[in-house]
N, C-alpha and C positions, 0 to 999 in steps of 0.2 A: 750084944746089939752089933751087927755087922754093919758097914756104912759101903753102899760100893761105890768106885772110886770114878770121879770126873761128872758125876752128878751131883745135881742139886736143883731147889727148887728154879721151877720156870719163874721166870723171868715176865712182867706186863709188856706183850708184843708194840705196844703204843711207845713204848720208851726207842724200842729197836728201830721205829718207823720214824720216830724226833730225828734221831744222831742219825739215822738215813739221810732222811729229809733236808735237812743241815748242810751235811756234809758236799750234798747232789745239789743241795741250791747255790750253794756258794760257790763249787766249781764251775758249774754251767754258770754264772754268772761274771766270777771271773775269767773265764773264755769266751764267754762273749761278748766281752770289755775290751779283751786284747784283740780281739778279732775285727770289732768294729772301729779301734781307734789308734791301729798300726798296719801299718803295713807291712805283707809278708817276708820275714827277716829284715825289719823293722828291728832297732834295740833301742832302750832305753837307761840307763844305769842308774838306778836306786842306789849303790854303794859305790862307786868307781872302780872298776876291774874286781869286784870283787862278789856284787850280786846286781843282773840288769833282769828289766823283762823285756823279752824277746822274742818276738811272733815265726814263732815252728810248726809247719804243718806233719803232723806222722803218719804214713800208712803203714808202719810195720810195728815192732812192739818194743822191748826195754831195748832203749838206746839204738832205733830207728832199725833191726837188724828185723830180715823179714819183709823186703816192703815189697809190698802189690800182693800180699796174699787177706786184703780186709775182709773177704765172702768168710775165709776158713778163722778170722780170728770173730768173725762175727759168731760162728757155730759155737765158736772154745767158748767164748764168753760167756756164750747164754748157755748153755751146759754147765760151767762152770756156777754162774751165777742161781741157775736149781738147786745146786749139790751143796750153795753154802745157806738158799734159805731152807732147805730139810735141816740141815745141821741148826742152823740157830734157832728156826723155832719147831720142831719137830722132836729133836733128840732134844735130850735133858745135856744141859752144860752147867759150866759152874761161868760164873760171873764174868773173868778175866779172859776165860776161851771166848766166849760170846761174843763180849767187848770187841776181842781180835778179830773176830769173824767178821762182826757189822763193819768193822773197818776196812776188813776187804771187801768187803760184798757192800760195801756206797761207795770206793773208788771204783771199781770195776763196774759198777751200773754208771759214773760220772766217764767214764772211757767208753763204755759200751754205744753210750746217746749218741756223741762224738761221735763215730764209726756207722750210724745207723741217718743220723742227721747229714754231717757231711762228708760222710768218705774219707776224716780220717781223725786221724786225733790232735789236736788245739794242746801245744807245748808254748810255755813262757817263760817256766822260772827259770833261771840263765845264771850258776854262778862262774862258769867261765873257765872252771877246771871238771865239768862235769857235764853231759849232753843235757837238753834243754828240757825238761821236765811238766807237771802240770800236777794241781793240788789232790787229782785221783791217785796218783802216780805215787805219790806223797803216803797217803792213807795207807794206800797198797803196801809200799812201803814197811811202813812204823806195825800193820798189824800182823805182817809177817814176820818182823825183828821181836816185836812182842810173844807171841806167837811161841815161837821158836824158841825164847826165853824161857816161857814159860816150860814150854814141852822136855827141856834139858834140867831146869828144875826138876820135874818131876820125875824124869831117870835117874836123877842125881840121889833123891829122893827111896826112889824105890829098891836102889842099890844097897842103901844101909840101912 
């Protein structure tokens, strides 16, 4: 009996929606709190010289690059989100890969909502040695790292 690689039983979509709702909801709550409790560029130390809450508006992408192209980023994010919907919900994936893509999807939704509602992304997590970012950026990054590790492991497994 042969097994098809990368295929697994489908997971109930309610689980995906639950994870997405929690991440996007928490992201939007935190961004809303920062926007309403801080002045633009105001910073408050959580752990002095290590972690600060700093209110920044980002009209660009990664690290504030390419500022001023909000309309293009909205279109790109919508395309990525539709691709992820198809990949997560309609193609059978293993649980690990689906989880990684759900994290990426959740972060993309959180940042897209900012672009649509405000015209910029609200960033607030400031480690002082790294550009300011937000929860959506974090879950996208975690999802991409985990996905890369999983794909790398699959490549190594298939080589042996």
